[in-house]
N, C-alpha and C positions, 0 to 999 in steps of 0.2 A: 557391410555397411548398410544401415537402414535409414529410411527417410522419416523423420518425426514431423507430425503436423501440429505446430504450436499455435494455430489460428484460434481466434476467440470462440469459434464453434466447438472446439474441443477443450474449453476452459470452464472451470467452475470456481467462482470467487464467492465466498459466503461471509457476511458480516452479521453479528448478532443483532437482533431487533429489526433487521431488514430482510434477511434471507439471502437467496442466491441473487447476485448482481448480474444482470444480462441486458439492461437497457443502456448500452454503451453509447457515448456521444461520437463525435467525428474525430476527436483527437487520436492520433496514432503515436504510440500505443495507447490503448484505452485504460491501462493501469500499469503501475510500476511497483515493485517490491524491492527495497534496498536496505542495507544496514543503516541504522540510525547513528551509530558511532563506529569508529575504527575498531577492528578486532584486537589490535595490539598497538602499543606506543613504544617507540625506541627513543631513548634519551642518550645522547652522546656527550661525554665530558671533554674538557679541554686537554686532558692527559692521554686521550686515545682510547679509553675504555668506554663501555656503554652499559646501560641497564635496560631491561625490557619489562613491560607491564601488559598483561593479558586480561581482558575483561571477561567476567563469567557470562554476562549477557549483554551484548552490545545493542540489543533491541532492533526493531525493524520499523521502517517508514513505508507506509502504503499510500499511494496516491491513486484515486479513481476518478475517471472522467465520464459522467453520465449525461444523458439527454436532459436539457433544462426542462423543468416542469414535470418530469416523469414521477410516478409514484415512488420509485426508489430514491430519487433525489430528494423528494419531500420527506421521506422516512429518515434519510441520513441527516437532513437539516433539523428534524425533530430531535434526533439524538444529540445534536450540537446544543440546541436550546435547553434540553433536559440535563446537559452535562453528564451523559451516560458513560459508563465504562463499557468499552467494546472489545470484542475478540473476533477471530475469524480464521479462515483458511483459504488456501488456493490449491487447486489440483489441475494438472494438465493430463487429460485422459490418454492421449497418444504420445506425449513427450516424456512420460515417466518422471515428472518433477513436481514439486509442490512446496508448500509452506504452511506453517501453523503459527498464529500470533495471538497473544493474550495480554491482559492488563494494559489496555490501551485507552487512549482518548482521541477525539477528533480535534486536532490542533488548529485546523483551518476549515471553517464552514464554506458553504457554497460561494464560489466567485461568480460575479455576473458582469458581462459586457453586453449591453443591449442597445437597442435603438437603431439598428441598421442590419443590413444583410449578413454582416460578419459576426453574428451572435456566437458567443463561446459556449463551451460545455459547462455543466455544473461540476466543478472540480472540488474534491474534498481531499484533505491530507490528514492521515491518521498516524499516530506514533504509538508503538507498543514496547512495553518493558521486556516482555518475554517473546521470543520468536525463534523459529528454526526454519531454515531453507534447506530442502533436500533435493 
């Protein structure tokens, strides 16, 4: 049995037009990658039988939490304003896992909670039509 280091120091997240994201905020975890839709749907009938439906591409949802006011947060917000198509990738150097995502849009631009000591991160939500998690 080996011990994998999945810390942010061994992580590479890349978004087109911005580059490598590394100016993470205080939110833990700093990013999440999850399926956008269910992989499959099961429909049960009243007679006891069922049918199943599998999606070719359930898509991926990527949420990143960056330091507010950072150049990377500003670059992502510029992508929102420009309505750019985005793509990207994730790799864990020590954990031997990763993801690739394409044909995406930023569905939620920077969120802001300001005016006090509890300032939040610049959180962005991206959704991708194509994606693979390995």
